[in-house]
Structure formats: structure tokens, C-alpha cells
VOGU-3710 file (C-alpha; in Angstrom, 3 decimals, decimal comma):
1> grtqqiwfhw> -2,444/-5,209/58,612  -4,014/-4,562/55,403  -0,462/-4,420/53,467  0,140/-8,069/54,703  -3,409/-9,006/53,921  -3,327/-7,725/50,408  0,247/-9,290/49,776  -0,904/-12,770/51,023  -4,039/-12,729/49,140  -2,257/-11,582/46,071
11> twdlvvpvlg> 0,084/-14,284/46,344  -2,677/-16,957/46,413  -4,941/-14,998/44,361  -2,170/-15,416/41,511  -1,224/-19,076/41,927  -4,710/-20,429/42,526  -5,973/-19,428/38,816  -2,798/-20,042/37,075  -2,689/-23,358/38,332  -6,449/-24,020/37,833
21> ffclvfslsw> -5,595/-22,552/34,095  -2,871/-25,270/33,685  -4,881/-27,973/34,978  -8,003/-26,576/32,782  -6,083/-26,455/29,530  -4,518/-29,925/30,269  -7,212/-31,958/31,193  -9,462/-30,234/27,971  -6,631/-31,125/25,798  -6,622/-34,600/27,092
31> llqratrpes> -10,214/-35,287/26,745  -10,766/-33,422/23,458  -7,927/-35,270/22,098  -10,101/-38,538/22,775  -13,304/-37,120/21,872  -12,446/-35,172/18,569  -11,021/-36,413/15,208  -6,956/-34,718/14,648  -8,377/-32,300/12,318  -11,317/-31,123/14,235
41> kfrylnlvaf> -11,478/-27,496/15,045  -13,370/-28,183/18,311  -9,448/-29,254/19,783  -9,152/-25,438/19,841  -11,967/-24,862/22,582  -9,487/-25,805/25,139  -7,995/-22,114/24,772  -11,512/-21,104/26,651  -9,590/-21,703/29,766  -7,549/-18,442/29,149
51> ssifdllenf> -10,469/-16,993/30,242  -9,041/-17,376/33,894  -7,491/-14,234/32,957  -10,848/-12,645/34,537  -10,165/-14,435/38,005  -6,800/-12,407/37,919  -8,343/-9,223/36,893  -10,848/-9,613/39,589  -8,394/-10,261/42,290  -6,159/-7,480/41,116
61> fisvlaaiyp> -8,871/-4,676/41,262  -10,054/-6,318/44,700  -6,633/-5,868/45,782  -6,630/-2,181/44,423  -9,734/-1,353/46,218  -8,328/-2,903/49,337  -5,237/-0,834/49,082  -7,042/2,543/48,293  -9,570/2,022/51,200  -11,033/4,099/52,392
71> trsvplawmk> -11,144/6,090/49,250  -13,910/4,729/47,222  -13,490/4,329/43,726  -16,814/3,857/41,505  -15,125/2,833/38,116  -13,036/0,254/39,868  -15,545/-1,153/41,539  -17,625/-1,577/37,923  -14,366/-3,181/36,843  -13,977/-5,407/39,271
81> tlatttkytf> -17,931/-6,503/39,122  -17,464/-6,726/35,549  -14,625/-8,932/35,875  -16,492/-11,378/38,432  -19,400/-11,582/36,151  -17,389/-12,700/33,081  -15,456/-14,934/35,202  -18,654/-16,699/36,139  -20,026/-16,874/32,870  -16,779/-18,304/31,327
91> avllialfla> -16,768/-20,726/34,246  -20,002/-22,306/33,152  -19,236/-22,608/29,552  -16,034/-24,439/30,881  -18,091/-26,642/32,679  -20,266/-27,393/29,773  -17,380/-27,776/27,501  -15,166/-30,056/30,319  -18,874/-32,406/30,492  -19,315/-32,368/26,682
101> alvgaarnkf> -15,647/-33,410/26,321  -15,910/-36,052/28,611  -19,030/-37,545/27,458  -17,101/-37,633/23,720  -14,229/-39,297/25,253  -16,261/-41,871/27,005  -18,461/-42,773/23,770  -14,858/-43,445/21,942  -13,862/-45,225/25,058  -10,845/-42,914/26,068
111> kdydkis> -8,966/-44,252/22,820  -6,899/-41,172/21,446  -7,945/-40,314/18,198  -4,492/-39,369/17,024  -2,864/-42,868/17,654  -5,924/-44,538/15,714  -5,204/-45,287/12,044
//
């Protein structure tokens, strides 16, 4: 049963972060396009969404730890912990960035800076 559980979770633990990544990138791009001028370097902040790789790493380490159970691997457990901590650190940064971009876009009344002459 553990193998089936690993494959089930691995499928969803791959699909959900990838979909979340695309949603974050597109929504941040859309907001930053309305919050910043075209020449602004702040538009590159949507690349912070690539931090979703840490969610994938965390899921990978969890799957490996479940697959090798009852054997214990302290280095794998620490890598999983590091991936989890980094994931949540970036999550806080992404939420702050998203809110800042939302406020900036609202200030500009959600007008697209690229189309303003």
C-alpha cells in the first residue's frame, strides 16, 4: 500500500506546485505590468515564483523517506527540513510581493502601463 500511496501523492505533489507556479507567474506578471513602468526592473520579481522548486524538492524528499521506511536517513530528513523552511520563507515573500503589486496596480487603477503613452 505504501508504493501506491507514494505514487498517488507524487502525482498530486507534482501537479499542484506546477499549476501554482503558473498561476503565480501569470498573476504577478499581470499585476506588475499594471503597477510598474515598462522599463522597471521590478517586473522581474515575478521570477520569484520559481521558488516553487522548493515545494517539489520537499515532496521528493518526503517520497524518498517514505519509500525507504523503516530505514532512516538523517541527511535526507535534514534536506527535507531545509526545503520546507525555504519553501515557507519564499511563500511569505511571495505573499508580500503579491500584495505590494496589487496595491501598486490599484493605485494605477489597473491600467496597463505598456498601453499608456
